[in-house]
N, C-alpha and C positions, 0 to 999 in steps of 0.2 A: 538332740543336743549338737550333734555334728553339723546338722543343717543350719542351726542358728549361728554356730561359730563360723561356718563358711560364708553365711550371709554377711556377718559383721566384717569378715576379712575382705570380701569383695567390695563392700561399701567403703572400707578404709582405703583400699587401693584406688577406687574411683575418686575419692576425695583428694588423695595425694596427686593423682594424675591431673585433676583440675587445677590444683594449686601450682603444680609445675608448669602447666600450660599458661596460666595467668602470669606467673613470674617470668616465664620466657618471653611472653608478649611484652611485659614491662621492660625487660632488658633490651629487646629489639627496638622498642619505641625510643628508649633512651639513646641507643646508638644512632638511630635515625635522626633524632634531634641534634645530637652531637655532630653528626656528619653535615647536617644542614648549616650548623653554625660555624663549622670549621672548613670553609671552602673559600677560594679566592673570589673577590668581588671586583666590579668595575673600578672602584676607588683604589684598588691595590696597584693599578697600572698608571698611577699618577703620583707626583711628589711636589710639594710646595705649590700646588695649584696648577702645575703643568702636566698634561696628560700625553701619553704616547699617541702618535698620530696627529696631534694638534699642530697646526701651523703656528710657529712662534718666531718672532724677530729676536735679534740680539738684545734689544731693549727690554722686551718682555721677559727673556731669560734672566737678564740682570736684575729686573725687579723682583723675580722670584728667588733666585739663588745668590744674589750679590754680584759684585763687580767681576767682570770677566778678566781673568789674569792674562790669558792669551788664547788665540784660536788658531787652528791648523786645518788645512784641506788634506784629506786622505781618502783612501779607497779600501773597502773591506768586501771581499768576495765580488769585486768589480763594481760595487755600489759606491758612488761618489758621496762622501760625507764631509761635514764640517764639525770639527771637534772643539767644544768650548770647555775650558778648564776654569773652575772656580776654586776659591779657597775652601777650607774645611772638607777636602777630599770629595768634591762633587765634580762629576764630568758629564756633559750632555752632548749627544751627537744628533745632528739634524741631517736630513737628506738635502743635498745641495740643490737638486733640481726642483724640489717642491717646498722646501722649508719646513717640512714636517719633523716633529721630534721622533727620532728613531730609537734612541736609547738614553737611559738615565742611570748612572752608576753612583751609588752612595757607599762610601767606604768608611771604615773605622767609626768615629763618633757620629758621622753623618748618616750611618745606616740606621734608619728609624722608619717605622710604619705604624699602622693602627694597632690598637689593643695592647700597647706596651711593648711591641717588638722593637728592640734596639740592639746596638752593638753588644755582643757578649751573651745574647739570649741563647738558651739551651735548644738543642735539636728537638727535645720533647715539646717545648713551648712553641717553637716555630710550627711544628706539625699540629699542635693544638689549635693554633690560629688559622693557618692556611690549609690544613688538611694533611692526611697521610701521604707520604711520597717516598719512593726509593731514593737512596743516596746515590748520586751519579758523579763520575769524574768528567769535568768539563774544563778544557784549557788548563789542565794541571791542578784544578781546584776541586774540592769536595762540595757538591751542591745538591740542593733540593730544587727541582724545576717544576713550576706550576704554570699550567697553560690556560690562557684566556681566549677571547674571541679574536679573529683576524690575525692569527699567528703571534699574538702577544704572549710573552713569557715573563714570569716573575722568578728570578733566580736568587735563591738564598745561599750564599757561599759560607761554609762553616770551616772551622779549624779541623785539620785532619785528625788531631789527637783527641781533643775533648768535645768536638762537635758544636762549639759555641759560634754564634754568628759573627762574621768578619766583614761582610759586605752584602748589599742588595743591588741587584741589577735588573732594571725593567727594560725590556727590549722587544722590538718587533722585527729585528734583523735575523737572518738565518744563522744557525749555529754550526751547520755542517756543509760540506760541499754539495751533497745531494739536496739539502734544503735550499742552498743558494741557487741551484739550477731552477727549481720550482719557483722560488721567490722572484727570480728575474723574469720568468715567463708571466707571472701574475702581476708584476709591477713594472711594466715597460717604461712608464712615465718617470721612474726614479733611476733608470739605468743610463749608461752612456758617459762619454767624456764631456763634461760640462764646458771646459775651456775651449775644446775644439768646436763644440756646438756654437758657442758664443762668437768665436772667430768667424765661422761660416755665416752666421747671421749678420755679422758686421759687414762681411764682404758682399753679401747679397744686398745690403742697404746702400752701398756706394754707388753714386750716380756716374755712369761711364759714358753718357750720351755725348759729352763734349770731346771725347778722345777720338783721334783719327782712326778710320777703319783700317784694319790690317790688310795688306795687299793679298789678293787671291794667289794661292800657290800655283806655280807653273811646272809642268813636266817637260823636261828637255832631254834630248838624247845625249849619249856619251860622245865626246869628241876625242880624236886621236891627238 
């Protein structure tokens, strides 16, 4: 009788172990699917049809984001940029030397992305769409930073108190001084003083053949 009881017990334990194994496998699979569906994609690094790294003229930017309110030349980490400000809290930065889109900032109501991400979205939903991420402090803001290819980052800035989305920033620019040193070495074509370079180019293009030759310098001794 005891042997029969032990046999039933062992069988029951085996069945339970199999059930746990199958359920665990199901949970792992569900998490794997969830992780695959909740990661950044190439499309997350573009807005209104304009992608990071794309060469875009002011006319193309205006067609995508609306009329340019004003533009400014500036430098960040030594990188010459052109800043275009649009209405509805949209700002776009391009590399002066190449014309490539370097950063797109979407604030307030303009902060919108795929799958219903919009201004005011919860931190939970942001991570549901883009993936799990540690909250970081960046330039005084609380952010979730998602990394793509070629140094591209999607930065979701959230409210310090309730964690709701306040802005989206798509950028391929460095975020720290250390990153800036590496970025400069990797992108020499984007660095340098654009105005000085253009002046030097213009000087080199001036025809000086008609100018009289400068007299050769003479060395003379000192006289009393």
